[in-house]
N, C-alpha and C positions, 0 to 999 in steps of 0.2 A: 696582422693580428697573430700573436703567438699561439703555440699549441695550448698553453694553459688558458688563454683567453677563449679559444675555441671550446675547450672543454667546459668552461664556465658558461658559455652560450648554450651549449647543448643541455646543461642542467636547467637553465632558465627556460628553454624551449620546452623541456619535458614538463615543468610545472604548468605551463600554458596549455599544453596538450591535456594534462589532467584536469584542468579547469574546464576545458571544452567537453571532456568526457562526462564530468558531473552535469554540466548544463544541458547535454543531450541525452541523458540517461533514460528520460522517459521514452524516447524514440528508439534508442539502441538496445535498451536492456542491460547496458553495461555502465557503471558509474565510475570505473577506474580501469586502468590497464593492468593486466597480469604482470607479475614481477619480471617474467621472461621477455615479454614485449617491451616493457619499460626499459629493461637493461639493453636490449638490441637497439632501441631508438637512441638511447643515450650513447651508445658505443659507436654508432656509424658516423663517420666525419662527413656530414652533409656538404661541407664547404668543398670537398673533392668531387662533388657531383654537379656543381653548378658551372656555367660558363666562366672563363677567365675574366677577372674584373668585377665579378659579382659575389665574391667570397664574403664580403661584409654583410651581404643580405641573406646568406645561406641559412641562418637560424631564425629568420622571421617566419612566423606561422602563417605563411601564405604560399601559394604556387608561384613559380618563377619561370620566365620564358627560357627555353633552351634552344630556340632556333627551329627553323622548318615547321612553324606553326604548332610546336609541341611545348609542353611544360613539365616541369618537375613538381608533382602534386604537393599540396598543402600538407605539412607534417602530421596535422591532426587526422587528416583522411587516410594517409598511409598508416598511421597507428590504428585507427578505427578498423579499416579493412583487414589489416593483419589480425587484430584482436578477434574479430568476428569469425575467422577461420579456425580458431582453436587448434592451432598447430602443435604437433608433438615432435620430439627430437628425431625420431626415425622417419619422418614424413617425407614424401616427394611432392613437390609443388610444381605446377605449370603456371607461368606468368605470360600474359599476352600484353605486349607493349612494353618493351625494356626501357624506352626513353633514355634518361641519363644513367640508369642503372641503380639509382638510389633505393627504390622499392625492393629490388632483387637483393641488395646488400643487407637490408633489414631482414628479409626472408632467410638469407643464408646464415644468419646467426641463430635461427630458430629450428631449422630442419636439416635433414641429411643431404638433400639435393634439390636444386632449383633448375627447372628448364625454362628458358625465357625465349620469347620469339619477338622480333623486331622487324618490321617491314622496310624501315628507312636505313639504308646502308650506311650513311654518314653517322647517324645517331648509334647504330650498332657498334661501329668501330670505336667511337668515343666511349660508350658505355663499357665496352670490353676492357679498354685501358683503365677506366676509373674502378672497375671491379677488381682488376689485378692489382692496382696500386693500394686498394683498401684491404687486400688479403682475402677476398671472397672467392676462394679457389673451388668452391663446391657449386658454382654457377655455370651452367652450359648455355651458350647463346646461339641462337640460330636466326638467320636472315630469311624471312619468308612471310607468308600470308597468315596472320594470327588466327584468322577465322577458321583454319584448318587444324589448329592445335599442333601437337607434336606427337603423333600417334605411335611412333616407335618406342616411346618410353611410358605409355599409358598402361594401366590406369593410374590416376594421380589421387593422392589423398585430398588435395585441395587445388583449385584453380582460381586465379585472380586476374581480372581484366582491368586494365588501367586507362581504357578509353571507351567512350560511349558508342552504343549501337542501338538500333530500335528494338532488337531482340537478341537473345543469346544465340550464337551459332550452334546448331545441333551437334556438330562435331565436338564442341567443348564439353557438352553434357555427356556425350557418349564416352568421353575419355576420363570421366570422373568415376571414382571407385564408389561402390555401394557404401553408404554411410558417409560419403565425402561431401564437402561444401565448396560452392563456387560463389564468388562475390563479384559484382560487376555494376557500373552505372549503365542505366538503360534510358534511352531518349534520343533526341536529335539535337544538334547544335543550335544554339540560340533559342531552345525550347525547353520546356520542363523536362528535367531529368531526375531520376531517383536511384539511390543506391539500392540494390536488390541482393538478398542472400538466397541462394538455391541450395537445397539439400536433396540427396538421392537416398531413398528408402530401400529397404531389403528387397523389395519387388521391383526395383528400377524406377519407381515413380519419382517424379520431380515435384518438389514443393518449394514455393517462393514466398519470401517475406519482404516486404518493403521496409527499408530502414529510415532513410531521410532524404530530402532533396539535395542534389549536388550539381556541380557544373564541371563537366569534363570536355576535353577536345574529342572529336569523333575518331572512331577507329579508322585508320587510313587503309584504303584499298590498294592493291598492287599497282593499278594504273596510275593512281596519284603518286605513289611512292616513286615511280620511274620518272615522272616530271620533276619531283622535288630533289632527286639525287642524280644528277647527270653522271653517266658512266655506269649506272647499276644495270 
């Protein structure tokens, strides 16, 4: 597929995502993407973030397997989670679960700096290459336990978690700025999960709002990561 064809597929995908936004507006409170998020979604070459041989599926509006039991999220969900963070150009964002690097690449077009933590060594190395190839030079990647966040660069204007946990680790809420937003899927694998938006008020209080049902892979713990990535 040529570059022109990929660009056409991105435009088609964006139309599908906008249709999903309208269909879910009652739950999300957003019936369309902001121009900045729409432009970022259209600009990122998703075909560069999927495994070799799967490029023809890159612009399907669904998750795709990227190996090691992980997925690249459905573009609608990537767009929605990004939209709900209300990101500004000067923001600093913490991402937990780099995966293929696709979500980080979308964020990179919207904010000043993205700090992303991935526990799986093999995925982190692949994501780093994808991000470099796509020109996302404002993304810093760290291999480690995402539940601990990345405290050296805290506090963050926004935090995004791309894998499900029963509850949000306290460290991530601690690293969120006053007035900041954190979005994450909560729940267990093969059980009910919900996308939840957290906000931190001026007194440090945390407020949560359930957005809609979702299905994510679970947040990987370090012990599982060592089993999945020999040599780590």
